[in-house]
N, C-alpha and C positions, 0 to 999 in steps of 0.2 A: 211749302211756302214759296210763293213766287219771288222772283229776283227783285222786283220793285218792292214787295213787302220786306224782304231782307234788307234791302238798301236803306228803308225807312227805319228799320229797327237799328241798324248800325249807326245811321245818322243821329237817331234819338240818343243813343248811349255814347256818343262822341262828347256830350257836355257833361262834365263832372257832376254838376248838380243833379240832373236827371240820372246818372249812375247811382248817386247817393240816394235818391228817391227809390230806385229800384231795390237797392241793397236793404233799406229800411222796410219796404214792403215784403221783402222776402222772409221777414220775421213775423209779419202778420198785417193784416188790413188796417188802414189808418183813415181818419177823416182828412180833408184838405187843411183844416186847421192844425192838426196835429203834424202833417207833413210839413206844414210852414214853419213850426216852431224853431228849429234851428238856424234858419236862414235870415239874413238881414235883407228882405226884399218884401215887396208888397204882396198881398193875396192875389192881386191881378197877375203878377209875375209868376206866382206858383201856378195859377190856373193855366198860363201860357205854356209852362213846362209840362203840366199834366195833359194838355192838349196834344203836344208833340207825342207824348208817351201813348196816348190813346190812339192817335192816328196810326202809331206803328204797331198797334196791337199789343203793346206790353202791359197796359193797365186798363181797367174798366171801372166804371161807377155805375151801379144799378140804377134804374130809374126810381124815382119816389122823392119823398121829402128831404130836405136838408137836416141833419148832416148825413150825406151818403158816403158810406165807406169807399176808399180807393183800394182795388184789388189787383194784385199782380196776376197777370195772365201766363201761366207757366208754358203752355203750349208754344209762346213766341220764343221763350228761351230754349225750348226743347228743339225747335227748328233750327235756331243758331247753332246749338250744340251739334246738331246732325251735320250741318253744313261745315262746321270747324273740324269736326272729327274725321269727315271724309278727306279733307285736305290735309289735316295732320296725318293721316294714314299713309297718304301718297308720299308726303316728305319723309316720313320715317322709313317706308320702303326703299326710298332713294338712297338715304342714309345708310341703311343696312347694305345695300348693294355696294356702295362706295366702301364701307367698312370690310366687306369681303374681298374687294380688289385690292385694298391697301394691305390687308392681312396675307393676301396671296403674294403681293410684291416683296412684304418683309420677309415671308418664307423663302422666296427665290433669293433675296439678297442674303439671308441668313445661311442658305445652302452654299452659295458660292463662296463665302468666307469660311465655312466649316465643314469642308469635305464634300459637298455635293457635286460642285461644278469647277473647283480648283484644279489646276493642272499640276501633276506630279510626273516625276520620271525624266527621261531624256528630252521630251519637247520643252518642258518647262526649263530645263538647264541650258537649252540653246544648243543641242546635239548638232555637231557639224553635218552629219548625214541629213539632217532635216531640211537643208537648203533646196 
């Protein structure tokens, strides 16, 4: 998926009404009238939302007579998922490295307080020959 298409997908999903439409379409195809039912808006407004979703490649309506079903296009969601997972993986790797560094630091700190690096004997007691 091109960056421009990915931008259109994310922009289309920025609107809560369009996200709701996509969620509803994930359960099955619906006509425009069925999609419009829960909203307090005109059919013209619903068509505008659908146009944004279509332009982003998230939904399609096959050619033919009305009523035409609106169908969710899964490949657009798959492309988003691929993009998100790539970045999630990078972030998780970064956090794993940070966790390892913190664990190592805690281990060093633990070692200093519990036998590993603490001083004992004449040097620790301030031996006069140590000056």
